[in-house]
Steps between C-alpha positions, in 0.01 A plus 500: 500500500779744591682405180196568281441835667866586452490414129185704443649792691821485297296546181342817641166345587331765716242247623784285635641803677156584647459140614842508670415832666158384623637168623777645720423865574293451817738245659801720423322801643404324825852366540651843436276672754665288769838653407415861430228697671407732215223347287552745214872422486419128504266542203760707317771238553278225364393713202866577425581128520232408247590789270862379503387147419300628201784718374757220536273213400744384233781486760317273745661159575401210273342311787334672789314435822292819508439494873870464586602746230253771602572471873877508441470803269275673749742424784776690313265792446415505871870502592560793263191676634613461862855611421371803310263576786786481750703740285201737482455480878871560563496795259184642661653460848822672390303786345291528818817516711642769272178703519486464880866600530447801274193606696692458825792703366265771378328510838838519677620767258180701544533484878870584482435787259244640744748462787768667290265789426432536874872498577568767239215709643655461846838603362340807341351590840856513640614753239512875557186669366656655187678175402170315555327740265761457226513122541120463488482705180767276347394165645120533512427747223783405266624855446848552359754703702454790257121497550540486879747790495259708297195408710671568837710795379824322590822468309547179305810420707305540826233258375769248401665536842165446675431190289847362579435558873153340471642192326762460771231516770284242321801269450596522868141437604458197269836356606335378820235300306685261263220237506245743360746621239588148385130421455452825312781488247252563220367801691850634552530517124219756513681694771857468370507853362399629842718284724 
C-alpha cells in the first residue's frame, strides 16, 4: 500500500498526495502537540512537511514506510523549531537586558544630572554677587562674554576675569563630589565650556 501511494505520488498524482495528507495529518498533529505547546506552530510544521514532500516527490526513497518516514522528518523539523525558538528566546532576553541596562543608565544619568545641577547651583550661591550675575548670564542664558559685558556695562576683560573666577569656584565645589561627576560625564560635556 505504501509502495503504491509512493509511485502515484512520484508521478504527481494530487489525489495520492491528498490521501497521504488525510491519512497522517491528524496523528502527526496530535503527536506534535505533545512536544510543542503552540497549536498554530504545530499546524505550520506539518504543512511545511507536506509541502516539502510534494516539492521533492521525485527525490523520495524508492521504498518507504510512510509512518516512519513522516515521523522521522517531523522529528527533525521539531528539533530545528526548538533550536530556533531557543535562539529567539536568547536573543529576546539579551535585548531585554540591554534595554533594561540602558533604562537604568538613563535613570542614573538623569538623577546624576539633576544632582550635578544642584551642586552647580550651590557653587553659584557661594560666589560673590557680581560673579554670580556674570556666571548665570553665561551658564543659564548662554550669553557670550561680549554680550554680558555690553549688558552689564563692564569691560570684556572684567567679564572674562569673573568667568574664570566662577569656573574655579565651581571646580573646587565639584571636587568634593566625584561620584556625582562620574555618573554625569555626559552632563559635564554640556558644562565643559563653563567649568
